[in-house]
N, C-alpha and C positions, 0 to 999 in steps of 0.2 A: 415332162417330168419336172416335179417341182423345184424350186432351187433350195438348196442347203445352206442352213445359217448355223454356223456353231457359236455358242455362247455359254456365258456363265450366269448363273441365277440361284438365289437361296430357294431351298425346297419348298419355303411356305408360298413363293410366288409362281410354283409351276401350274398351280388350278387355274388362276388367272390366265397365264400365258396361252394355256391348252385352249382356253376358252375365247381367244382372237381368230376371227372369221378366217383370215389369211393362213393361219395354221393349220396343216394338214395333219402332222404326226410328230410327236416328241419321242426322241431316242436318247438313252443315256450313254453319254460316250466317256469311258473313263480316261482319265490322264494317261499319257505315254509314259514307261518308266523304263530304266535300263534293264536287258532281259539276258545278261551274260550267263545267268544260271541256266538257261536253256542250253546252251551249249556244254556246260558244265554237267546238267542233267545227261545229256546226249553221250558224252564221254565218260559217265561213271565216277566223276571227279568230285561232286557235292557230296556224296555218302561218305567219303573217306576223310572229310573233315569231321565226321561225327562217329565215333566208336559205335554207339547204339545202332545206328542204320547199317553200318558196315559190317560190324561182327569183328572188325579188327581192333585189336587190343590198344591201338593207340591212335591218337589225331595223326593223319597224315595230310599234311597241309604245304610241305615244301621248307619247312622252318631250318632244316639242316642244310639247305642248297642255296647255292649262287649260281645263278644264270647268267651268261653273257649276251650282248646284243649290241651291234652296230647298225645303225639307221641315220635318219635324218636328222636326228636329236632326241631331246627330251625336255619337256616341260618343267623347268625348275620353277615355274611361277614368276610374277612380278611384286612378289610382297616377300616381308621377313616373318616367319622362316619361309625360305624358297621352297617352291615345289607345289604341285598339285596333292593334295590331303591324302590321297589313296596309298602314295607311297612313303609320307613322311609322318603319317599319324596312325597308330600312337607312338609309333617309333620311326626312325630314319631307316629305311631299308636300301637305300643306294649307296652300295660298296664306294663307288666312284662313277663319276660322269666327266668327260672330257670334251669338249668342242674341238675335234681334232684339226678342223679345216678352217676354223674361224667364223663360218657362217651359219651354225647350227642353232645359235640362239637369238631370240626364242624360236623354238621348234616351229616349222610352218611359215615363219615369217619372211624368210628368202626363199623365192620360186625355184625350186628345184626342177627342171625338166618342164617349166612353164606352169606349174600348179603349187599353189599355196596348201600343203597338206602337212599336218603334224602327225606324218606315218610313223615316225619312231615311236613318238608317245603312246599311240594307239597300240602298236606292238606291245611295248612295256606292260600296259595294262592288262592285255589279253594272258599274259604270263603270271602277272603277280599283284594286280590291283586288290585291294580289300574292300571296296565298296564303301569306305568311310562317308564321301561326300554325299552318297545316296542315302546312307543311313542317319546322316546328321540333318538332311532336310527332311526326311521321313519321320524323324522324331524319335527312331529306334535305338537302342543301345549302341554306343560306339567303343564299348569297354570289353564286350563279350567277344565271342568267336562265332556267332552265329550267323555272320554275312547275309542278313535280311536284305538288304536294300538292291540286290540283284545287279549290282555293278562291280562283280567279282571275278577275278582271273581264275586259271586253273590251280595256282598253287600260292595262295594270298598270303602267305609267310616267308615266300622265299626273298631272297635278296638280289640285287642287279647290279652289274657292272656293265657300264653304257660307254659308247663312243658315238659322238656325233661326226657324220662325215660328210658335210655339205661345205664345198668350197668353192674358191675363184667367183668372184663377180658381185654376187649380192642379188637385190631385186632385179628379178626377170633373167639373169644371167648366172645364177648359182648352178653348180653341177653336184651330182650326187658321186661321191668318191670313196667307194669302200676299199678295204684293202684287206688280205688275210693276215698281213703282221699285227692287227688290232686283236687279233683272238690272243696274242701273247700277253697283251696288258688284262685281257680279261682271264686268262689262264693265271696270270700272277696275282690277281686278286682272290684266287681260289674257286672261280667258275669250272664246272666240269661239262656243263652244256652250254652250248652257243646256238642261237636262234638267229637266222639269216634270211630276211624276206626280201632279197635283192637278187638278180641275175641279169644275164646277158643276151637271153632270148634264145631260143632253139639253136642247137648245134652238137656238136661232138664233144666228148669228154676233153676238157681243158685243163689249164694250169690251175685254176682253182680246184676243181674236182680231184686233181694231182695232190694239191696241197691237203685237202681233207683226208685222202686215203694216208696221206704220209703222216700226218698228226696223229691219227687213230693208231696206225701202225706203230708209232713211236711210243705212243702214251694209251693203252688201250682202255683206261678209265675215262678218256674222253668221248664226247658226242657232238658232232656239228651237224645240224639240222639245216636244211636249204629247202625254200620254196621251190614246188616244181616248175611254176611259171604260168601265165595266164593266156597261154596263145591255144586252148583246146577249141573244140573238140577233136580236132584232125589229130592224127597219129603221129608219132614222131616228132613232138613238139616241146619236150622236156627242155629247159634251160640248161646250156653247156656247163654252168655251174652246178648243176644239181645231179651230176651222174655219178658221184664218188661211190664205191662199193661199201665202204665201211661206215658211211654217214647213213643219216635217214632223209629221203626225199619225201615231200609232203604234198600231196595234192589236196584239193577241196572237195568236199561234200556240203549238202545243201542243210542250212538250219532250219527249226520249226518256228517261222513266225509268218504264218498264211497272208498277212496283211501287206508283206514285203515281196519283191519279185524274185524268184529263184530262192525261194525260202520255205514253201510248203512241204517238203518231203525229205527227211533225213536219209533216206535209202538211195537218193539220187547222187550222182557226182555231178558237181556244178559244171555247166556246160562249159565256162571258160577255162577249166582246170586242165593245164597241159597233160598230154597222154605220152606213153612209151610206145614202142612199136619194133617191129622185126629189123628195121634200119638203124635202130638205136643201140649203141654198145652191145652189138651181137645178139640183139633180143633180149637182153638182161630185163627183168621184171621191174620197171618203174612206173609211176612212184612207188615207194615203199609202203607209205600207209596215208590215210586220209583224214583229215580232221575238219571241223565245221569251219567254213570260209566263207558265207554268205550271211548277210545281215547280222554282223558280229558289233556287239556293243562294247565299246572301251573307251579310254581317256581321249579327250580333246585338249590340243595344245592352244594356249590363247594366241599364239603367234599365226597360228592358221587365220584367226580373225582379224586380227590387227595388222597382218601383212596385207591383206586386201583392202583395209579401210584406209590405212594411213598413206598407203602408196597410189590410192585410186586405181587400183589396177582394173581396167576396163576388159581384161581377157576372161576374168573370173569373178562371178558373184561371190557375195556372202553365201556361205554354205546353206544348201536347200534346207528349209526348218524341218522338212520331213525328216532328214537324216539326223537331228538335233536332238537330244532328249532334256527334258525340263528340271535340270539340276545345276544349280550355281552356288558353291558353297565355297569359293577359295576363301583362305585368311585373308582378313583386312587388316589386322594389326599384327604386332610384334611378337616374337615368340614369347617375350616376358609378359605380353597380355594378350593371350590366344583367343580373344572373341572372335567368333566368325561371321563374315558377311558375304556380299556378293560384289562381282566386279562386271556383271552383265553379259560375261561369256558362259555359255554351257561347258560343263564338266565332260559331259558324255556325247560320243556320235557314233552313228553306224557308218562301217567299211566292209567291204567285201575283197576277196581275192585269195590267192595262194599266201599272199603275205599275212594274212590274218590266220589262215590254217596252220602256218608254222609257229607262231608263238603259242597257240593252243597246244600243238603238238609238245614243242619244247616245254611247257608248262605241265602236261602229261608225264613227259620223260621225268623229268624233275621229281615228280609224285612217286614215280617208281623208285626213284634213287633213295628218296625219303623213308619210303617203305623197309627198303633193304637196310637201311641205316638203323631204323627204330625197332625193326621187327626181327630181321635176320642177323642183326649185329654186325654187318657188312657196310663199312663206313665208306667205302670206295668201290661200289660194285663194278665189274666191268661192262663195257657196251655191249660185248657180244650178247651178254646174259639179258641185260636190260632191254637190248633191242629186241630179243627172243621173247621176252616176256610181253610187250606189247604187241608184237605180231599174232603170239598164240593166241591172244583174247581177242583179237580184232574181229568186228562185225562184216559179215558180207553184204555187199549192196545188192539192188535189185537183182535176184538171178535172171529174171526174163529180159534183162537189158545188158548185163555186164558179165564178160567169162570172170570165172575165179579159179585160180589167182590171174589177174590179168592185167593189161597197159591200161585200162582205165581206174581201177580202183587198187592195183597192188595187191597188198593182202588185205586190205578192208579199211574199215574206219575204226580208229583207237576207241577201246570200250575197258576202261579200267575195271569195270566191275568183273567182266569176265576173266581179265589178266590177273587180279589180286585177291578178289573175295567173290567167287561165282556162286551163283544158285547151287544148292544140294540137288543131286548129287554128285555134279561135276566137282572135281578137285584138280588141284595142279602141282607139280613137282619140277624141280629143276638139278641140273648137274652141270658142271664145267671142268676142264682139263686144259692143258698145255700140250698141243700136238708136237711131239718131237722123234718120232719115228713113224714107221709104216706099219705099226701094229694095231689091229683094230680095236676101237674103242667100245668096250661092251657095255652099252646103258643097262641093260636087264640086270647085271650084276651089281648096280649102284640104286636104281630106283624100283619101286613096285609097279611092275607092268602087268599085273593080273587084273583084267578088266572083270567086274563083277556082273554087268547088266550091259545090254546092248542098247540100252535107253538115251545114252550120250555119246555123240560121235568121240572117236580117239584121234588125238590132234597131237601130233609131235612135229616140233620146229627145231631146227639146227641153223646156227649162224656161227660165223669165224671172221677173224680180221685176216685181211689180205695185204699184200704189198701194192704199193701204187701201180698205175697202168690200166688201161681200159680192158684188157683181157684178164682171164682168171689165171692166177699164178699158183697159190696155194688152193688143191682142190680137195674138197671131201664129199662122199657119197652117203646119202642116208638110206639104210635099208632097213625095213620093218616087216616082220613075217607074223602071220597070224596062228593061232594053234593049230590049224587045219592045213599049214604049210603055204597058205596064198601069200605072195610075197608083193612088197609094196616098196617103191622107190622114190626117193624125193623130188617134187616139182613133176611128176608124171602124172596128170589130171587129165579125166576125160568127164565132160559134163559137171565140172564143179567137185568132183570126187576123186582121189586117188585110184590110177588104173591097176586093176589086178595083174600080176606077172607081166610087167612091162620088159621090154627087151635091153633098155639102156638106162643112162644115167645122166642127170644134168652136169654140164660142163661149163657154163656160163655164170651162174649165181653163186653167191657167199651165203646165201640165205635158201635152205630145202625145207621142206615141209611136206609130211604125210597125213592126209586126214581121211578116216575112214567112216562112212556115214552111221553104219551098224556095226561096229566092232564085235566078233565073236566072244563071248566070255571064255576066260581061261588065260595063260599067261602068255604073252606077247614077246618076242624077240625083237630087239631094237638095237643095231649096231651103226657105227660110223666107220665107214670103209675109207683108207686113206688113199686117194687116187694120183696125188702129187704132192710132195713135201720137200720143198727147197730150202726150207727155213723152219725153226719152231716159232709156233703161233698159238694164240688163243682161241677157243671154241666154248660154245654152250649150248646145252639141249634143254628145251622146256615140254614137257608133256601134260596133257589134261585129258579127262575122261571119267568114267565112273570105276575109280579104284577100290569103292567102299569108304567107311567110315575112316577118318584121319586119327579119331582118339577112341579110347575105348573108356565107357562110364560103368561103374557099378551102382545098379540100383535096387534099393530094398524097400519093401514096404510093411507097414504095420498098422494094427487097429486095435481100438479098445473096445470095439463093438464085440458083444459074445457070438460066440460061433458054435 
C-alpha cells in the first residue's frame, strides 16, 4: 500500500504533480467543516428556521426562550468583548454567567476529573450557537438568519442562563460540583428549560430525581432534562440523577458522519448510551427520548487548550487534531473596534456522549416552546403538553434491533418535523386539562378523532405530572376504541404496535401511548380513565393520524377561451 501524503497546491500545479513518477494517484480532499446541521436535519430543527421549508407561518428559532445550563463553565473568551462569537454576535444572548466555584474560568483550564475539557462550552453551543465564527471565516453573511456555516445549535436565537460549577483545587485537583440549587438562578433569569449533562452513575431514584419531580410538580411550566449516562449497552444502567418521572431522560442516538466511529447510522442507539430495564424504577420506560450524541460538533473553549499547554500536563495531550475543526475567528480587538482575527485556538470540536444528546434535546424542547408561543399564542406551555408533542413525533429506531417502546430507545429519537409540521396526510392535534376528580376525560368530545384513511398510523400520547417518589401516585389510564369495538390500552404493545383487547392497564409510567399501524376509518373513541387521584394535577393528550384536511379552500376556475 503506498504512503498517503496530504498537501495543499494551486490547481495549476496539479498536472505537474501528477506527472511525478512516485505519485500513484491524486485525490481531492475537501477541508473539514463543522457539521452541526447534520444533527439539526436529523431532528427536523433546520426547516423550522425557514417558514418556506416547514410551512409554519413564523420563524421558530428559540428567540422567545431562555435555557438554563450548569456545567464546567462557559468560554467568555480572552478578549474584549468577552466570549466566543457565536453567543455574542450579532447580539449578546448570555443572560447571566457565574463561576460558582471559582475554578470554571476559563472553561477547560482546570482539570476536573483529570481532564481539560470545556464540556460546558460545548453543551451551550449545541443548544444555541448560531455559527457566527464559521460564517465569518467562510465569507457568508453574518447579518442574515441563513446559518450557512453549519456550526449551528438547535435553537440559534435562544438565550442562555449559565452556571460554572468547577470548584476546589485548580490544576489537576478541580472537582465538578453541580447543585440543584443553581436551577433557582436559571429560573429567576426566566429559564423554563434546564439542560443537565451530568450524573452520578447507574443507581436507583435519588434525591436529584426527587428534586426534579418536586420542581416540575410545583411549577408544571418547567422542564428539566438529564443525560441518561454513558454506561450502556447493559440494561439497568440509567444514572440515578436521571430517573425523574416528570422530566425528560435523554439517551444518545448515532449521528450521520460515516468518517467517524459510531456515527454512520442515525437509526442506531449509541452503544455507550445507558439503558433502562426491569430492575430500574419498577421497569419504567427510560430513557424517555433519544437525541444525536455521537460526532457532535460544537464550540471549543480556549481554556481546554491553554490548560494543557500552560501547565505542561503530561497526562493529556493537546486535543487530537481529528477532533478539531478548521475555524479560528475569535475577536482580537475591543468592542469599539470589532475587527476580527485569530488566536491560534480552534473554535469548534467534536465530542460524543449523552452529555451532547441532552443539550440537543433541550434545544429541541425550547423550539417546541417557541412554536407554542408564536403559533398558538401560548407563552408558557405546560411541560406535559410539550413533552407529549416531542414523544408523539419521535422516530422509531431500527425495529430489527430494538423493542418499541423499550429500554434502549424509550419512545424514540426526537423528530420536530413529525411533531410540529408533519408531511400530509398526517396531522396532529392536542388538548390538555387539570385532573381534579375521578371523572373520565373524554378526548373524543374535544378533538377530531375521525380517521379518514388507514395510510397513516393513529398515535395517541398521554402525559401528566406526578408527585415525587419512585412509584406512581397520580395514575391515569389511556383507553382507545376503534369503530369496530377493538380496544387498545396505553403502553400495551406487541411487536412494536398496540395490542388489541389487552386485559390490563399500565400502573408504572406517567407517559402512556397507543399506536395502531393501520387504523380503521371512522370515529375512534379516546378516553383517559382516572385510576388514582390523590391530588389535582395537569395532563395533556396529543394525537396524530390522517384526520383529513385541517382547512377548507374554495377553488374557482375561469377561462377566456371560447367554449
